[in-house]
N, C-alpha and C positions, 0 to 999 in steps of 0.2 A: 437358465437365465430367469430371474424373477420377473413377474409382471410389473413390478414396481421399478424396474430398471431398464426401460426401453432403450435399446441400442448399446447397453453397457454390460459387460461381463466383469464381475468383481475380480480383482487380482487374487491369485491363489498363493503367492509367495508369503511365507511366514517369517522370513528373515528380512528385516526392514532396514534400508539404507537411504541416504540422500541419493536419489536416482540420477542426479546430475553429477555430483561428485564432491571432491574435497581439495582444498589447497594442500600442497606438499607439507607445509609446516604446521598445519592445523590439526587439532584433535580429530580423531576419526572413530566413530562407534557405530556398530550395528545393533539393532534390538531384535532379539531372538524370541519368537513366540511359539516355538516347538520344543519338545523335550530333547535336550542335547547337553553335552558336556564340554565340547571343544569346537574351535573354529579353525578354518584354513582359508586364507585369501588366495584365490587362484587368478592367474592372468588369463584374460579372455583370449582364446585362440589356441594356444598350446596347452592350456590347463595346468601349467606349472605352478607349484605352490611357492609363493613368495614370502609368506608369513603365516604362522600358526600359533595357537595358544589355547589356554583354558578360558571358559566363559566365567562371568561374574557369578556371585551368589544370586539365588532367585530374588526377584523384586515384585511385590504385589502391586498391580496397577488397577484399582477398582474402576477408574474411568474407562479403561480399555476392556475391562472384564477379563483380565488375563494375569497370569504370573509369567514374567519375562526374565531373560538374562541379557547381559550385554557382552558384545565382543569388542574389545578395544584393540584397534589396529593402527593406533596413532604413529607407530614406528615406521609405517609404510610411507615413504616419501618419493619413491621413484615414479616419475610420470608414466602413465599407462592406463589400460582399461582392465577392470577387475570384477570379480564376484566374491562374495563371502559365502562359503559353505559351512554347515554345522553338522555335528554328529557325534560319534563315539570313537574312542581309541585313536592311537597315533600310528599311522602307517609310515613306511619308509619315505624319506624326503619331507616329513612333516605333515603329510596328508592325513586323511581320516580313514579308519578301517571301515566305518559304516556312516553313510551320509543320511541325514534326516531332513535337510532342506537347504535351499540356496537362495541368495538374494538376486534382485535385478542387477544388471551391469551398471557400473559407475566408472567415472574417470578420476584420476588424480593428475593435477597439473596446475601450473600457475595461471593459466587462462581458462580454468574450468567454468567460471561463471560469466565469461564474456558473452556467450550466446544468450544467457538468461537476461543479462543487463540490456543487451541490444533489443531483445524481444519485448521486455517490459517498457522500455522507453518508447520504442517505435509503435507499440500498441496505441499509445495516446495519439500519435499521428494518424493511425488508421481509424481512430475514433473521432477525428475532427469533423465537426458539422460544417455545412456550407462549403465543403472543399472537395474537389475532384481528386480521387486517389487511383493511381495505376501502379500497383506494387508488384514488382517482379518476384519478390520473395514469397509472399503468401498467395499471389494470384488475385488479390482483391482489386477489382476494376469497377469503380462506381463513379458516375458523374456527381457533381455537387448536390447534396441532399438538403432539403429544408431551406432552400434559398428564400422562402417566404419570411424567414426570421429577420431579414433586413427591413421588413415592414411589419413586425409583430404588433398586434393590437393590445392596448391597455385593457385589461379585464375589468378595471375599476377606475374611478376618477379620484384624484387626490389634489393636493395644493399646487402641484406642478403641472399635471396633465389631466385631461378629461377622459372619461371612459370612451374607448374606441380610437383614441389617438394612436398614431403610429410611432414606434420606437425601433431604431436600428439595433437589433439584438443578435446580429450575425456573429459567427465565430464560436469558439469554445468547443469543448468535447461533449459528445453524447455520454451521458452518465448511466451507469448500471446497464441493465438489459434493454432499456427503452431509448427513446430519443429526446428525453427531457434534458434540460441543462439547469443546474442548481447551484446557487451561490455558496451555501455553507460547506458542502463537500468539496466544491471547487477551491475554496479558500484553504481548507485544511490540507488538501492534496498538494497544492502549490507550496504551502508552508513546509510540508515534509520533504518535498523535492529540494527546495532551497536550503533547508537545514542539512540535508545529506551533502549537498554541494559545499556548504560552508565547512562542514566537518572534514570532508574528504575531497578537496578540489582536484587532486591529482587522479582521482578515479574516473573522472568524467571529461570527455574531450570531444572536439568537433570531428564528425565523420565516423565515430565508432559504431554508430547504429544505422548508417546508410538510410537516413530518413527519406521516404518516397515522396518528398515535396520539394519544390524549389524554394530557396530563401527569398524573402521579399526584396524589392528593389533597394530598400534601405540597408539590407544586410549583405549586399554584394560589395566587394572591394572597389573603391573609386580612385585610390592613389596610395602610394607608399606612406605608411605611417599614419594614415587617416583614421578617424574614429570609425568609419565604415569598415576599414580593414579589421579592426578589433571585433566588430559585430559580426563580420563574416566568419570569424573563427569562434563564434559562440558555441560552447559545448552543446551537444545534442539535447541533453537533459534540460538545459536552460532555454533552448529554442522552443521546446514543447511547453515549458512552464510559462514562457512569455506569450505564447498563443492563447493560453487560458486567461492570463492576466489582462490581455487586451480585450477579451470578451467581458471579463468582470468590470472593466472600466465602463463599458457601454451600459452596464446595469446601474451605474451610480447616478443619482439625481444631482441637480445643480447645488442643492443644499447639503450634499454629502451623504445622504441616506442611500441605501442600496436595495433595489428590488430583489425579490426572492428567487424566482425561477422563470423559465420559458418552456412552454409545452402546449400541447393541444388539449381540447376539452374531453377527448376520449383516447383510450389506449389504442395504438396501432396493433394489428394482428401480429402474432409472434413471428410469422414468416413474411412480414411486409418489409421490403427493402426501403431505404431512406428516400429514394427518388419516387417511390410509389405513394409515400405519405404526403399528400398535398393538402392536408387539413390546415385550416387557419390556426396560426400559433399566437399565443397570448403571453403577456407579461403578468405574472401573478405575485401578489403579496409583497411585503416589506417587513424586515425584522431588524431589531437592534443587535441581536446576537450575530446575524449574518453580516450586518454592517461592520461590527467589530472584527469578525474574522477577516473580512475584506481589508480593513485598515491594517491588521497585522501582516497579512500577506503582502500588501503594497509597501509597508515599511521595510519588510525583509528585501523585497525587490529593489528598493532604493539603495540598499547596501550591495547586494549581489551583482546588480547590473551597472554599478557606477563606473567600472572600468570598461565593460564590454559595450554598453549602450547608454552613455551618459545622459542623453536627452530623455530616453525612456525612464531612466532611474530618477531623474529630476521630476518628471511627470508623476511617477509612482509615489514619490514622497508628497507631492501636492495632494494627490488622491487620498493618501493615508491621513494627512492632516485634516482634510475636509471632512472625512468620515469621522475622525475622532472629535472634531469640533461639533458635529451633529450630535454625537453621543453625549458630550458634555452638556449641550443645550437641552437634551432629552434624557434625563437621568433614569427614567423608569423603563423597565423592559417593555417592548412592544413586539407583537407578532400579528401582523394583519392577516386575517383570514376572511375570504368571501365565499359564500356557499358555491359549491361546484368546482373550486379551484384544484381539488385533488382527484377529480373524476378521471383524469387521464395522465396522472403523474404522481410521483412520490411526495409525501407531505414534508419531510425533513423539518418537523415542527419542534420548536423549543420555546417555552414561555418564560425562561429566565435567561440571563445574559452575562452574569458577573465574571464567569471564567473567561469568556471571550473578550470582555472589556479589559480584563487584566492583561491578557495576551497582547491586545492591540497597544495598550499604553506602554507595556514593557518593551515591545519591539520598537516603538517610536523613541523611547528613551535610549535604547541600544544604538539606533541609527543616528540620532541627532545629538545625543549628550545633553539635551535640554532638560534641566532639572525641574521644569514645570511638570513634566511627566512623572518624575519621581515623587513630587509633592502630591500629584493627583492620586497616585497609588496609595500613598500614606493616608490621605484623607478618606478615600472611598473604599479601599480594598485591603487595608492593613491585615485583616484576619486571613486573607488568602496567602499571605507569605508563609503562614504556618499550616496551611491545609495540606493534606496528605498528597505526596507525589503519586501520580498514576499515569498509565499509558494514555496518550492522547487519542481521541476519536472525534468524529465530526461534531458531536454535541457536548464535548468536554475537552477543551484545549488548554486547561489551566496550566499543565506542566510545560507546555510549549512556552507559556508566558513566564513561568518560574525559571526556565532555562535561559530565556532571553534576558531576564533581569540579572541573574547571577553572572552572566558573561558580559554584561554591559559595563563599560568603563566608568559610567556615572553612577553605578549602583552604590548603595550604602554598604560599606565593608562588612559590618556586623550581620546585616540581613543576607548578604551574599554568602557569607560563611555558613550561616544556619541552613540556607538552601542547599549548599554543597553537601553538608552533612545529611540533609534529608534525602538527597538523591542517592548518596552512598548507602544509607541505611535501607532505603527501598531496594537497592540492588542486592544487598546482603540477604535480605529476606527472600527476594525472588530467586536468587541462586540456590538458597537452601531448599526451596520448593521444587525447583527444576531438578536438582540432584536427587531428590527423593522420588521423582516421577519416573516410571519405567521407561517412558519414551523421551525423557528429558524435555518435556513440553511445559511451557509456562502457564498453560491454561488450568484453572481450577475447575471443579465440577460445574459450577454455575456459569463458567465462561463458555461452555459449549452451546452457544446460542448463535443467532443470526450474525454472520461475519466473524466467526471465531478465528479463522485463519488470520484475518487482519489484526485481531487483538493479539495473537501470539507474536506476530512480527512487530507490532507496536511495542510490546513489552521488551522484545529483544533490542529494539532501538534505544529504549531507556537504559538498558544495561551498558550500551556503548557510550551513552552520554556520561554515565557514572564512571566508566573507564577513562574518559577524558579528564575527569576531575581527579580521580585516584586510580592510576593504572593497576589493573588486576587481571591476571590471565583467566581467572574464574569468570569474570564478567564477560570477557570476549568469548570464551568457550560456550557459555550459556546463551549469549546472544546468537552465535552461529548455530546453536542447537535449534533455534526457532526458524532459521533459514532451512536447516536440514528437514525440519518438520514440514514446512511448506512445500519442499521439493521431494517429498515422498517417504520420509521416515515416519510414517503414520500408522496407527492401528488398522486402518482400512486397506493399507497398501497403495493408496492413491497418492500421487503428487497433486497438490491443490493449485497448480499453476499450469494453464493450458500450454501444450507444446513442450513441457519440460519433463524429462524422464520417460521411463518405459510405460508407466500407467498414469498419464495425465487425464484430466477431465476431457471427454470427447463430445459431450452434449451440454455445453453451457447454456443457461437460459439467457439468450441474447438475440435481439432482433436483427442486428447487422449480420451476425453469423447465419441465422436461419434464413434471412431474407436474400442473402447473396450466395448461400451455399459455400462459404469460405471459412476455413478454420483460421482462427487468429491466435497465435501464441502470445503468452505474456499476461493472460488474465489470471489474477489471483481470485479464486472463487470463494464463496462464503465458507464452505467447509462443514464440518460436523456440527449438527444443530439438534440438541436433545429435545427441543421444544416442538419440533415437527410442524413448522409454521406454514406448510403448504400441504395439500391433500396427498400428493405423491409420497412425500417424506413421511407424513403422519401414518399412511397405510403401511409403509415399510417398517416403521418402528413398531406398530401394533402387531404386525405379522412375526417379526423377528425378536422383539423385546431387546433390541440392541442397546448396549451400554452407551453412555454419553459420547465417547470418542469415536463410536462407530455408527452414529446416526447420520449417515450420508448416503446419497444415491447420485450416481452420475446420470441424471435425467434432465432433459430440457424443461420438463414441466415443474421440476423442483426448484422454484425460484428462491426458496429460503436456504438451500444448500449449494446450488450450482449457478447462482447469478454472480456476475462480476460488477464491480463499481469502481469509479476512479479512485476513491479513497481506500479501497481494499488493496490495490497494488502499491499505493504510495509508500507505506512503511517498509517495503522491501528494499528501498534505495539506501537506507542507512547500513544494514548488514552487507549488502552487495558492495557498497562503497568501501566499507572497512575491509572486506575480504580481498578486494582488488588492490589494496595498499599494503597487505601483509608482506613481510619479508620472508622469502623462501630460500 
């Protein structure tokens, strides 16, 4: 065990699979990083061979520092638990005369991702601030933490409040490995959750995640056929998104602008439980890009919750309009920064805002059909219609706006057609890159940076949007490849989602985990990061000269490789949603 990997022993398997598994009808591939010619799929238990064949030609993968081959066992559709073995020669029954390596076990089944979906959704519940959690699944048992957020202090004075004034900023999720709560990643996370629901509503249901919290009084049935009945049946994914949206509401000023974050003046210790952190909490900053992201998320909420929670949906639309009105009245980008505001929390700074303004306006156009929003886009952001399609992240949500526009009933037909072509062209280029990559990963060399796993999943989501425009099996296969990557078909042999697979991260950089001694499944961690942005990872890279895709350590101290954040997990819901709706 290396000194740079405290508590973690690197996986030794060199035959890489999705360690969770595959749908029966989906393509299935293993990546083989040992010298071998053939593969055999064996059933776990009796070791019977159910499928065998030859490996692909060698594929050079410089990002992994390897030459690999692939084993294609897509023909396997029988539910069960299996391993892929590789080696030489064909023995009786289709086995191998000589075995050179074997994969971790995996399942094939129509329900194979149900556990992953449940874990990733309910993780947000476990990360609720100001909420007592007693979870029989994980054993997390904590009183409500940071109750002082109900009386957070203004760190600064503005036109609405004076410095030191109190603001009720209770609610919302703890973000990343700390206890801060941030508007920009909150908005993009909710946006991606709601997008996944809009694309695949049948994949998400009430009760599928066994959320360890009671629904609010307004969410309990009061009578046959009542609005409360509908809200009581709110899908679990939407329950969690609504919890964050209600916190975001509290961050909005009366004039529509939205404050930036809530946190303390100093970082809590890594092993400090939420109830032990009694520091004064402050409201920091204000930004137009955060206000725009908020407006977009609220406009989406107005559509998605219209059936389930009509009163909330109406309020969300009012919130979105107020935020957009503020942006129209304040056309220049603004990011308020006061000295000391980042001393105990992440910056999430961006000094431009056009991408988020486009997203907000397009979502309002889609929700309302009001052509004023289309006119606003034409006057202020016409060039962004032709800007390159790219995977959305917290500081660049343009393509979420482009998607909202091209799917809006009130969109200009010619513009929508060009955007559709742009999404498809992007998907074609991305599929070409994925098929050339040894691990069928969407990441370029420069993409192996902080939060690379999130980026791979986000690119996969874009492929699924392209498939909705122009159905293509290649888009779907390549999108699921990014899910397979996150769940363990990686050059390191790790799954990058806690609790998923044989070799998940066991030492995430997370204060709730460390402070309570509880393992929390469902965290998508940052993943391989060639830049080595923390001391632990930098030392590992210096010692091993690891190639980009192997710049990862499962160490609590490695916050740039092993931290979770709310927006890291968010893009997994599109591929999980699609996978759960596949026909088998």
